[in-house]
C-alpha positions, 0 to 999 in steps of 0.5 A: 500500500502506497501512502503519500502524506503532504505537509502543511502549505509552506512547512519546511521539513528539514528544520532541526526541531519540529512543531505542531502539525509537522511534528504530528504528521511525521509521528503518524508517518513513523507509525504507518511505516511500521507495517511493512505492507505500507510504503510511506512518502512524506512531501514538503518543502526544504531549505535547499535550492534543489529538489531531492528524494531521501530515505532516512533511517525511519524508512520514510521516503521524503520528497523535498523541494524548495517551493510548492510548484517544484514539489508538485512537479517532483510528486507528479514525476515520482508517484503516478498513483497512490492508494492513500493521500493524506493532506495536512490542512489542504486540498490542492494535491488531490489534483496532482496525484491519483489516489483511491482514498483521500483524507485531510488531517486538519491541525488548525482551527481555521477553514480549509481553503482551495485557491482562496475559496472555502474548500467546504464544497469539495470536501462535502461533494467528494465525501472526504473525511477530515481528521480533527485532533479535538472536539473543539476543532470538530465544532469549528469545522461544523460551523464552517458547514462541513458535514458532521459525518465526515469529521473524525476526532483523533487526539494527538499522541506524544513520545512516551519514550522521551517524555516520562517521569524521572526519579529526581529530587531537584524539581524547583518548587516555584518554577514556571516553564513556557514551551512554544514558538515565541510568536505573538499568538502564543502569548509569551508577553502575557507570561512575562508580565504575569511573572513580574507580578508573581515575582513580587510575592515569590522572589525566588521563583524562576521562569524558563522560556523555551522556543524559537524566536520570531519578530514582533515588529508588526505586532501592534498590541503586546506587553513587551516594553520598548527596550525589550525588542531590537529594531527588527522586533526580536526580543533582547533576552539579555535585557529582559533577563537583567530586568526580570530576575529569575527569567531565563531564555533557553532557546530552541530545545530538542525533545529530550532537552525539553523533557529534562526541563519539564522534569525540573519544572513545577508549572507549564504555561501557554497563554495562547491568544487563539483557540489552540486545536489541541495543545500537545505540550500539555500532554508532554509536560504532564507526562514529566510531572509538570502541571499545566496552567492553561486558558479555558479555551480551544482544545486545552480543556481536552488535554487535562483533568481540571483541578486534578492533572492541570488547571484552567483559568478564565480570561487570558490576561497577565493578572488572571494568570498570575492570580491563578498561579499565586493561589495554587502556590499559596495552597501548596499546590500542585502536590506530588500526588497530582504530578503522579496522577498527571503522568498516569493520565497522559500515559493511559490516554495518549500515544502516537500508536493510539493515534496511528491505529485510529487513523488506520481504522478510518482508512480501512473503513473508507470506501474507495473513491468513485474518482480514482482518476485525476479529478478535474481541477476546473470542475472542483474550482467551480464546486468550491465557488458555487458552494462558497456563494451558496453558504456565505449567507447561510453560515452567517445566520446559522452558525451555532455557538458551542460550549468549548469549556468541556 
C-alpha cells in the first residue's frame, strides 16, 4: 500500500526541531511505516535550492523541494498513483496525484481553503473525511458547514519514550516553564508580565522560556516594553533577563532537552491568544510531572483533568494568570500526588500508536473513491465557488455557538 502524506502549505521539513502539525504528521508517518505492507512518502518543502528524494533511517521516503510548484512537479514525476493521500490542512494535491482514498488531517482551527475559496464544497461533494485532533476543532469545522459525518476526532499522541517521569529530587518548587514558538499568538508577553507580578510575592521563583524566536515588529498590541525588542522586533533576552530576575531564555530545545526541563519544572504555561486545536505540550509536560496552567479555551480543556492533572483559568490576561498561579502556590499546590496522577493520565490516554491505529481504522473503513482518476481541477474550482456563494449567507445566520469549556 502506497501512502503519500503532504505537509502543511509552506512547512519546511528539514528544520532541526519540529512543531505542531509537522511534528504530528511525521509521528503518524513513523507509525504507518511500521507495517511493512505500507510504503510511506512524506512531501514538503526544504531549505535547499534543489529538489531531492531521501530515505532516512525511519524508512520514510521524503520528497523535498524548495517551493510548492517544484514539489508538485517532483510528486507528479515520482508517484503516478497512490492508494492513500493524506493532506495536512489542504486540498490542492488531490489534483496532482491519483489516489483511491483521500483524507485531510486538519491541525488548525481555521477553514480549509482551495485557491482562496472555502474548500467546504469539495470536501462535502467528494465525501472526504477530515481528521480533527479535538472536539473543539470538530465544532469549528461544523460551523464552517462541513458535514458532521465526515469529521473524525483523533487526539494527538506524544513520545512516551522521551517524555516520562524521572526519579529526581531537584524539581524547583516555584518554577514556571513556557514551551512554544515565541510568536505573538502564543502569548509569551502575557507570561512575562504575569511573572513580574508573581515575582513580587515569590522572589525566588524562576521562569524558563523555551522556543524559537520570531519578530514582533508588526505586532501592534503586546506587553513587551520598548527596550525589550531590537529594531527588527526580536526580543533582547539579555535585557529582559537583567530586568526580570529569575527569567531565563533557553532557546530552541530538542525533545529530550525539553523533557529534562519539564522534569525540573513545577508549572507549564501557554497563554495562547487563539483557540489552540489541541495543545500537545500539555500532554508532554504532564507526562514529566509538570502541571499545566492553561486558558479555558480551544482544545486545552481536552488535554487535562481540571483541578486534578492541570488547571484552567478564565480570561487570558497577565493578572488572571498570575492570580491563578499565586493561589495554587499559596495552597501548596500542585502536590506530588497530582504530578503522579498527571503522568498516569497522559500515559493511559495518549500515544502516537493510539493515534496511528485510529487513523488506520478510518482508512480501512473508507470506501474507495468513485474518482480514482485525476479529478478535474476546473470542475472542483467551480464546486468550491458555487458552494462558497451558496453558504456565505447561510453560515452567517446559522452558525451555532458551542460550549468549548468541556
